[in-house]
N, C-alpha and C positions, 0 to 999 in steps of 0.2 A: 280236235285233238287234245288229249290230256297233257299235263305238264310232264317234263322230264324229272329226273331225280333231284335236280337242283332248281327247278323252276315250276311254278304252278301253271303259268301261261307261257308258251314258247315265244310269243311275240314280245319285242321290247316295249311296245306301246299298244294298248287295246282299249276297248270299252267293255266293261262288265255291266250286264243288264241287271239292275235291281228289280226283281220280279215281285214287287209289293202289291200283287193283285189279290182279289178276293176269291176267285174261283179257279178250279182246275181247267175249265173251259177257256178262261182268259189266258191262263198260263200256256195251255196248249197252242192257242192261236199266236201268242207272243213268241214262243220258241220257233214255231213253224215259219213265222214271218221274218225272223231275225238271225237264226243260227248260222246261215251260210252267207251273211253279209260280211264282206271283207272288213276286218278290223274288230269284229265282235270276238271277245276273248273268253267269255264264260257267263255264268248266271249266278246271282246271289238270291237266295231264298230266305225269307224272314218269318217272323212268328205268325203273321196273318194266314199264310198257307199252312205252316207247320201245325198250328193249333187246330185248324179246321180239318186238315186232311192227313196229318202226321208228316213227320220229316221224310220218312221213306216214301210215302205216297207222292209227295211233292217232287222228290228227287227222281222217282221212277217216271213221272210225267215228263220231266225234262229229258231223261235218258231215252225215252221213246223216239226222240228225234235227233239227238246229237250226243257226241262224246265230249263236247267241250266241258271244262271243269265246272263243278257246281260247288258253291260256297254256302255255308250255313251261317246266317247272322241271327243270333239269339236275341239281340237287342235288349240287354247287353249281357253276354256271357262272361263268366269269371267274376261275378259280383257276390258269389255265395262263399261258403266255407271251403277250405281245401278238400275236405273229405268227400265232397260231392263231385269231384273231378272225374273219378273213374266211371261213375254212372253216366255222366254227360258224355264222356268219350265213348262208352259202350253204345249209347244211342246214336252217336254220330257215325260210328263204324257200321252199325246195323243199317242205318239209313243210306249208306253208300256215298256220303259226301266226300269230295276231294279235300276240302279244307273247312275250317271253322274260324270265325272271327272272335277274338277275345278283347274285351275292354276291362282290364283288371282293376276296377275301382276299389276293390276290397283289399288291395295291397299285395306285396311281394310273395307272401306265403301262398295265397290263393293263386296268384299268377304262375308261380313255379309249379305247383301241383297240377293245375289245369293244363298248362303247356306240356308238361312231361306225360300226363295221362293221354292226351291227344296224340302226341308223337309216338308213344308206345302202341297206340291203337292203329297207327299208320295214317293218321289224319293230319294234314298240314295245318299250321297255325298262322293266322294273320293277326298281328297285335296292333291295337290302337288305344288311344285314351283321350285325345282332344276331339271333342265333338264340334259339329258345324253350327249349332244354334247359338244365339246370343246368351250372355250371362252364364257361361260354363266355367271358365277359369276365374279365379279370384280377381284378377286384374280386369276382368270383363263384368264383374259384379256377381260371380258365381261362387260355388262352394269348393271347387277343386283347386288345390295349390298349383301355381304356374309351373313348378318344377316337376310335377308328377308325371306328365307324359314322357318326358325324356328319361326319367328314372325307369319307367316301364319299358321303354325302348332299349335301354342299356341292359336290363335284365333279360329281355327277350333275345337280344343279340348273343348274350353269353349262353343262352339255352339253345342256340342254333337256329333261331327264327330269322328269316331273311325277307319276310313280307310284312309291310307296315301300312296302317291306315292313317291318313292325314287329312285335315279339313281343307278341301279344295277351294273353299270360299274365304280362306284366311291365308293369303299368300306369304305374309311375313313369317307366320308359324311354319309353313311348309319349307321355306328357305332355311329356317333355323334347324328344323329336324333333318333336312338333307345334309347340311354342313356337319351336323353332329354324327349322322350315320356314315358319312364319308370318312370321318376320323375313326369310327368304331369298326367299320367293315370294309371300307374302300369303295370308291365310286364304281358303280357297275356290278357290285356284288350283292345288291339287294334291290327290292322292288317297292315303290310307293304305290298305294292304291287310295284314290281320293273320291269321296262323295262331295256333295255340296254345290253341284253345278246347275245352271239354268234356272230352275224354279227357286233355288236357294241363293242365287246371285253370283255364283262362281263362273268364270269364263275358262273354258278348256284351253283356248289359245294362250291365255295368260299363264295358266298352270304349266303349259309346255315350256315356258321360258325358265322356270325355276325347278322343275321336278327332276331333272337329270335324265340319264339315258334309258332307264327302265321304270315305266309307270303306267298305271291303268286308271282311267276315269270310270267311276261308278255312276251310272245314269239310270234313273227309274222312270218317273212319271212323264218326262219329256218323250219317252219312247212308248211306254205301255198305255198312256192315255191318248195317244195320237190316233186319228181316224185311219191313217195309213202307217202302221207300225214299221213296216219295212222301209218306207221312205224316210221316216224319222230316224231310224237306225243308221241309214246311209248318210244322212245329213250330219249326225253326231260323229260318226266314225271319220268323216272327211276332215274333221278338225284335229284329229290326233295322229294321223299318219305322218 
């Protein structure tokens, strides 16, 4: 089922399958094995499939088996100039994605332009900025100022975005963003979406304690690399219900 006007995924909690696979055959088998597992909320498609088979071809492969929402993860979109936003939004609309993920490392002018262009095209926006790997923020030894993710979330909220990406393996950061978004939008009026579990060290059960009433775990290789992908999906979803 696709999301309603105010939600991308109807469930309060679900698992989004990150389909970072290399072939359409693997994608086909992945979706067949998992789309009707209780607790699977949608699919995230990234550049590996998109570059090889086009965004539309990848989305069509998912749509052949399910109407669950499909998210496009450009890894990372909104890092270009503002003027490229309309072209990106047009491609997303033509591909038929339900939503696109933005990580606006290029600043607020790009973020605003890319967000509005996607919204005008009827494509929902998920906004993130804090990544899961080490040495990302300055305090971790990285390049990005520690204040940047919250600034991006504040602008996103003003632009009508209610879906946010947070690092599921950095629980203190998740708690901070949740408390901030509670003040901006009110608890229960937004959804957190978190990668960083299992192979990246995050624990879904621990995330559940801090993420609030509406959140989705984004899980990839723990499902698509499993010998029995359906069994793996059932095991992962059991932790989020």
